[in-house]
Structures are given as structure tokens and as C-alpha cells.
N, C-alpha and C positions, 0 to 999 in steps of 0.2 A: 511207127510200130505200135500195135495194140497188145493189150494183155492176153486176148484170145489167141493171137499168133504166137506169143511167147510161151503160152502154156502147151501148145501142140508139140508133138514129137516124142523124144525119148523120156521126157519128164512126166508123161501122162500118168504112168503107174504110180510114181512117187507122189505126185500131187494128189492123186486119188487117195492114196493111203494116208497122207498127211491131212487131207481135208476132212477126214472123218471126225476130227475134234473141232469144237467151236472156239473161235478166237474173238476177243472183244476190244483189242487195242493194236497199235502199230509198233513194230520193233525197228531196229536200225536198218535191217534189210529192206523193210517196207519203204522207209524214207529214201534209201538209195534207189530203190526201184522206181519210186515216184519221180525222183530227180532225173533219173536216166530216161524215163519216159517223156520228160519235158525238156530234154537237153537243148532242143532247138529254140524253144521259147526262152529258156534261161540264157543261152548264148546271145540271143537278140537283145534282151533287156540289159545284159551285162555290157554289150558293145555300145548300146545307146548311152547308158549312164556313165560308163568309163570315158566315152568321147566328150561328154559334157564336163566331167571332172577335169579331164586333161585341158580342155579349152579354158576353163575357169582358172586352173593353176597357172597356165602360161600367161594369161592376160591380167589376172588380179594380183597374183603373188609376185611382187617386185623385189629385187634384191635390196638389202639394207646394209649399212656400214656402221660398225660399232667401234667407236673410239674409246680407248682405255687410258686411265691415268692412275697413279699410285701415290699415296701420301703416307708418311711415317710420323707417328706421334712419339716424340722423345719422352723419356722418363728420367729427367734429371732434377736437380735441386731448383725447382721453379715454383713460385708461390701460386701460379695459376692452376685451375682445376685440371689442366692437362698433365700434371706431374704427380697427382695423388697426394701432394702435400708432404711436409716433413714428417708428420705423424702418421702417414699411411691412411688418411681419411678416405681416399678413393681407391677402389680396386681397379685392376686392369679392365675388367668388363665394364665397370661404370664409366671409366674414362673414355673407352672406345665408343660406348653407347652415347655418351654426351657429345663426343665429336661427330658421330654419325648423324645425330639429330640436328646438330648445328649445320652440318654440311647439306643436309637435305631439307632444311627449313624453307618456308615460303619466302622469308625475307631474302635469303641468298638467291633464290630463283628470280625474285623480282629485281634485285640489284643487277643480276646478270642480264636479264631481259632489258632493263633500262640502259645497259651498257652497249648491247649489240643490236637492239631493236627487234620488233616482231618479225620483220622481213627476213632476218637471218635465220629465224627458227622455222617459219612457215614457207619461206620461199616467195616468189613473186606473186603468188595468188592469195596473199593475205587480204581478208575482207575488212569490213568496218569494225567487227569485234575481234580485231587481231590480237590485242593484248591478252584477253581471256583465253582465246584459242591457243596462243603461244605458251602461256603458263600451263595450260592443260597438257599440251604436247610435251613440254619440258618435264613436267611431273611424271608423265607416263613413260617417257623414254629414258629418264635418268634413273640409275640404280646403283646401289652400293653393296659391297661384299667384303668379308674379312675371314681370313683363315683362323682357326682356333689357336689361342695363345700367341697371336701375332699382334704387333703394334702398327701394322700397315693396313690402310683402308684402300680398297680397290674401287674406283669409280668408273662407270661406263655410261656412254650415251649413244643411242641408236638413232640414225637419221637416214634419209634416202640418198644422201651424197656423202662422200668421205670428208670433203672439206667442211661441210656443215656440222657433221658430228664432232670433229676436232675443235671447231670454232666455238660451238656452244659449250662443250665440256670444259675447255680452257676458261671461258667466261665464268662458268659456275665455280671453278676452282679459285680463280682470282677474287671473285666476289666473296667466297667463303673465307679466304685469308684476310681480306680487308675487314669483313664483318666480325671475324673472330678477334682481331686486334681491338676493334672498337668495343666489342662486348666485354672482353676481359680486362682492358686497360683504359681506353679512352672514355668509356661510358661513365665510369666512376668519377673521374676528374671533371668531365664536362657536366655531369649531373650535379656534383657539388658546387661547381661554378654557377650553374643556373639557380640552385637552391640558395646560394649566397646572395645572388642578385635579388632574388625574391625576398630573402630575409632583410636585406638592406632597404628594399622598397617598403616592407612592412614597418621597419623602424622609422623611416621618414614619414610614413602615413600616421603612425602613432604620435610622433613628435609634432607633426602639423596639427593634429587634433588637439593635443595638449596646449600648444601655443595659441591656437584659436580660442580655446576656452579661457586662457589667461588674459588674452587681449579683450575678449568680450566682457570680462568682469573687472577690467582695469587693474590687472595684477601683473607683476613682473616675475616674482619668485614666491610661489604660494607658501611653501614651507617656511621660508625666512620671514615673510610678512605675517604669517600666522604666529610664529614664535615671537616676533617683535610686538605684535598686538597683545598677545597674552602677557608678555613682560610689562608692557605699558599699563595694561589693566591692573596688574598686581602692584606696580610702582605707584600708579595714581591712587589706588585704593589705600595704600599706606600713607601717602601724602595727604589724602583727604582726611584720614583718621587723625594724623598728626596735626594738620591745620585746624580741624575741628576741636581737638583737645587744647591747642594753643589759644584759640578764640575763646573757648569756655573758661580757660585759666585766666586770660586777660580780663574777661567780663567779671569773673568772680573777684579778682584782685581790685578792680575798679569799684565794684560794689562795696567791698570791705573798706576801701579808702574813703568812699562817700560816707559810710557809717561813722568812721573815725573823725571825719571833718566836722560832723555835727557837734562834737564835743571840744573842738579846738577853736579858741577865739582867733579872730582875724588879726587884732592888734594887741601888743603887750608892751609893758614898760621896759625900755631897753636898759636904763641905769638911773640912780638917784645920788646926787651930790650933797653931803652933810658936813658942816664946819667943825663939829665936835670931833669927828674922826680925824680931821686935819690937825686940830689942836693936840689931840692925843698923840698923833704921829710926830708932831714937832717936839713935844715934851720928851718923848722916848728918844728922839734923835739927840736932843740936847743932853740928856742924862748920859748917853753913850759918849758924847764929847767930854763931859765932866769926869767921867771915870778915867779918861785918858790922862787927867791931870790931878785928880783927887782920889782919895780912898773912898770906899763905899760909905764909910761912917762920917764923912765930911758934912758939915751943915748944909752946904749948897746941894749936895747930892740927896741928903735926907729930905730937904725941902722939896726938891724936884720929885722925889718918890711919893711924897704925900700929895702932891698936885696930880701926878699920874694916877694914883689910886682913886682920887676923888673923881677924876674924869671917867675912869672905867666904871666906877660905881654908878655914875650918872647914866652912862650908856647902858649898863646892865639893868637899870630900872626902867628902860624904855621910854624915857622922857623925851628922847630925840627922834623917835620913829615918826615918819611922815613929815619931817621937817627938813628943809633943804631944797635943792633943785633936782627935778626928775625929767626923763625923756621917754616918750612912747613911740612905737612904730609897728610895722607889719610883723606878724608872728612868723618867724622863719620855719618853724615846724609845720605850720599850716601851708606855707609856701612850698615846702618840700613835698608835703602830701598832695597838694594840688598838682605839682609838677609830675609826681608819680602817677596820679590819677589821669592826667592828660596823656602821659606815655602809655599807660595801660589801655585807655580808650582808643588811642591811635593804633596800638597793636591789635586790639580786638577788631577794629574796622579793617585793618589790613588783612588780618587772618580771615575775616568774613569774606572780603573781596577775593582773596586767593582761594578760599574754600569754594566759592561759587564758580570760579574759573576751573578749578580742579574737578569739581563735580560735572561741569559741562564736558570737559575733556574725557572724564571717565565714562559718561554716557555715550559719547561718540565712539570711543574705543570699545566699549561693550557691545554697541550695535555692530561695529566692524567685526569683532570677534564672533558674534552670533552669525553674521553673514558668512564668514569664513567657515564656521562649523557646518552650516547648511551646504556650502559648496564642497566641503571636504570629501564626502563619499564619491561624487563625480570626479573630482580631481584625483582621488586615490585610484579609481578605476582606470582613468587615463594614464596615470603614472605607472600603474602596474602593467598596462599594455605596453608602455614604452620599455619598462624594465624587462618584461618577458620577451619582447621583440629583440632587444639588445642582447639578452642572454642567448636567445636562439641564433642570432646572427654571429655571436662569438663562438658558439659551439660549431656552427657550420664552417666558419672561417678556420677554426682549429682543425676540423676534419679535412678541409680543403688543403690546408698547409701540410697536414700529415700525409695526405694522398699525393700531393706534389712532391714531398720529400721522398716518399717511397717509390714514386713513379720511375725514377732513374734506375732503381734496382729491379723493377719488373718489366722494363722495356724488352728484355730478352724473352719474356713470356710469350710474345707473339711468334718467336722463332722456334717454339716447341714443335711446330709442324714443319716437316721437310718434304719437299716435292721430289719424289723419287723419279717418276716418269711423267713428263708433260705429254698431253694428248697430241698425237700425230695422226694425220689422215690415214686410215687403214688402207692397206694395199689390196686386200681381198674382201669382197662383199660376201655377206651371208644370204643365202637364198633358201626359201621355203618350198621351192618347186618340187624337189625330190620328195619331201614329206607330203606335199599336196598330191603328187602322183600316186604315192603309196596309199594315201588316204582315199583317193578317188577309186583306186583299184579295189581296196577292201570294201568300201561302201558299195560300189557297183556290184561286186561279187555277192555280197551279203543280200542286197536288195533283190538281185536277179534270182538267187537261189530261193529266197523266201517267196518271191512271186511265183516261181515255177512250182514249188511245193504246194502252195495254195491253189494254183490252177489245176495241178494234178489231183489233189485231194477233192477239189470240187467236181472235176470231170469224172473221176473214177468212183467216188463214194457217195456224192450227194446228187449230182445231176443225173447219174445212171439209175437212180431210184433204189439203191440198195447194193447188194453184192452181185457183181456180174457173173454170169455162168461161163464155164470154160468150154473149149471146143469139144473135148471128149464127152462131157456131160450132155452137150447139145446133140451129139450124134447117137449116143447110146442111152437108152432109158435106164433108170435105176433098177438094179437087180434085186435090191432088198429094201425092206421097210426102214432099216437104219440109214441107208443111203438117202432115202427120200426125206427122213426126218432131220438128218444132220445138215445144217447149212454149210455151204462152201464159202471160204474167205479168200479174197485175193492175196492176203498176206502169206498164205501157204502155197500159192501158185508160183513157182520159181521158173524164171527163164533159164534156158539151157546154157546160155553164154555168160551168166553171172554167177560167181562163186558164192557159196554160203559163208557169210561173215559171222553171223550170230543167229541164234534160234532161241526164241522164248518158249518155254515149256508149254505144252498144250494145256488149256484150262477148259474144264467141262462147263456146260451151261448151268 
């Protein structure tokens, strides 16, 4: 059907009247008219595209099976992050977000894949890069959801078979439960155990380095030997000073004795025997005997007194000095001084010998003390390494003991997650074929309509070289100059069997 045929008939007068105004665009009626004029072409394009879409939907869109499982996170007095702590450190949203991240972590997926193998995820057609492909498939097919203000996490996994979806989802859930217990409980204790082993190894290395240093420098206990050497140096210094003073004192005493010996004779008279003294003594003894028998005035006593007085006068006159028998011998004073001199000289020699020995020992110990002072910085560094390593090992050991003591009270932390529903093979598959058919229909209809409109627009407006003339205008010539000057637009030429849906107001040129 052409527009010239549509224009003929009863609408001729109406078209002629309406065509007196110029039109510059298309309205809804024009679009419907173009679509109607190309209905055959549109139907052909629609049938072709819809057939292709149906074929693709039936062949490429395969049914999928979605397995579901539910987990509940308990909120009890549990020190793990799943409980928000005694002081309310975590909110519900934070707890659920943490559990969701842990459940969907790459480590959980890898553990699940290691448990079931890539073949269980990809099927029998797994290639050489099966592990990466399986992880990618698990990540794309696994999803989590949670209702607002709910402590339950819904997990789902989509696969091409029911058994595979349930198998993979259960493997992921099991891996999550194991990994959660390891992260929240076991990791701390095992980590402290490893750190303690490392700390003990560091202590052994530090002690070995210190012992090698002592062995290399012929030492057993650096601190004790250094203290002993310093004490010996101090003691020997005192003894050297004392011995030097004793030697000087002995030499000074010996020199004084030598000076004194110069004035002391070697021999002296030991005693002198004189007869006058003996006579005097006899007369005095005799007078004492006479007094026992006579009075002091007796003639015999008086005579004896005169004789005693004469002898005393003779002795007093010095007439008897140098007379009689005498005996000479070594001077005992000189002998005593010589003995003292020999003793002092011997003491001086002994002190000098001791002083030489003490000075030698003092030099040796001072050299040893100087050597130890040179080695002290390196030993101090090695000893500090040992002390620091031992302190670190003690701290780690205390932490491990504390963690082990607390472990018994936190073992229930892994039970804060309860498995509500374990994944079972779904009984009904989900198919996208209906959506595919709907999409194919919509796409085919849209493309066909657009193609038809473009074909009609091209054929009517562009390929025809302008505005086509109607049948009435071709049969009758224009009766007035206005009709000749006013162009006719197909938009105003209405077929008789199409109702008027809309009309755009006439616009003048």
C-alpha cells in the first residue's frame, strides 16, 4: 500500500484543507503511519531476530542449581570478636561484616578447593590451569546475604548440577569454620609458640657468641676475672707500697746502726780485781763479828774502826787505781748493734726481693686489667645481647603461658557460629530461558520497528526527493496561487482507515 492510494477517496477534501499549512517535523501519527506502511518489512525482521534469540536462549542458557546454607552468629559472653566483647566494643553490623569477610576470604576458598579439588568445581573438563579457573568460578558463584538486624548469614552457591552446588558450598562452610577457629584461637597460641622457639634460638646464638668470645680470649667468667684482677692490682699495690716502706725502714735502721758502730769499741775491760777492796771487806766483816761480842767502844772495835777508816782513805785517795788483776773482751753493746745491723740488712734484702716479686706481679696484673678493659666493650655488647634475648624469651614465654592458660576458657569461642541449614542438593533448577525469550522478543521487536521506521523514512522522505504528491493534486491542477505556493506534507495526508490519534498544530513557514 502506498501513500498515494491511502490519500485517495473520502479524505481528499480533508487532506486538501489540512495541507494548506506548512509542516516541518513528524508527529506520533506520522510515525504510526510509517510503521504501518512498513508492517511487512517489520514483521520479517522481527521474525528473523526473534527466531535467532529463541535459538540462542534454548541452546546457550542452561539451567543452574543454587544451594543454600545459613549460619547464625551467637551473641553471648565470648571473648572472641564474634561476641562484641564484654564492653560492647563491636556492634552487630561490625561483627556480621567481619564474619562475612572471613567467610568470603580467599583463604577460605583456597582451603575448600584444596579439600575437594578443582575437578569437583569445574567438572571433568578441567584444564591445566584448573586451580585458577576453579578459584575464579568459586568466587563468582559464591554469594552472601543477610537480613537487616539479623545475626544469620545466608550463603549460596550456584553450579550447573545440584550435587556440585551443595558439595562446593558445604566445603566452603567447613573451611570457614576451621579457619575461623584457627584465626581466633589457635593462631595466637601457635604464633607465640613459634615466637618462643625463635626467642630461644636467639638466646642460644647470643650465648654461643659470648662463649666463643671468652674461649678465644682464654676467659671463663669475664666479670669475675675482671673483678679479681682489679682486686689483685689494688692488693699488690698496697703490698708493694708496704714492702717498699719496710725496705726503706730497714735500710735506714741499718745505716743508723753503722753510724753508731763507728763510735763503739770492739773490746772492753770486763772486770778488775783489787786486794785493797778485799782487805776493806774483810775488816768490815770482822768489825761486824766483834760487835756481836763487844760494845762499840771496846778497844778491839775502836782499833778495827781506825784500820777501816785508813783503808777507805787510801782508796779515796786513788792510790789503788789501776792496780790489781783486770780482764778484757768483746764489747757486748757492739755485738748487739752488729746483730741488729745484720737483722736489719737481712730484712732490707728480704723486703727488696719481695718488692721485686710484687712489682712483677703488679705489672702482670695491670697488663691483664688493661687487656680486660679493652675487651670489656665487646663483652658488654655480647652480654647485653644475651640479656636482651633472655628477657625477650621470658616475655614470650610468659605470653605463651598466659595464652595457654586462657585457651581453655576461649575454646568455646569457635562455637559462636551455629550451622542452621547445611547445604542440600536443590530439587529445582533455575532457568534463564524465560527471561531470554522475553529479552529476545523485546530486542527483536525494537530492532524490527526501528529498522522499519528508518526504511519508511528513507523511502518516503529521502529517496522520493522531497514531499510526494497526492492523487488528487496529480489529477487536478491548482486552482489558486496559494495552493501552488503552499507545499503539501505527507504528514497531513491521512489514510481513511487510520483514526486520528494526535495532531500537531499547523505551523506557518
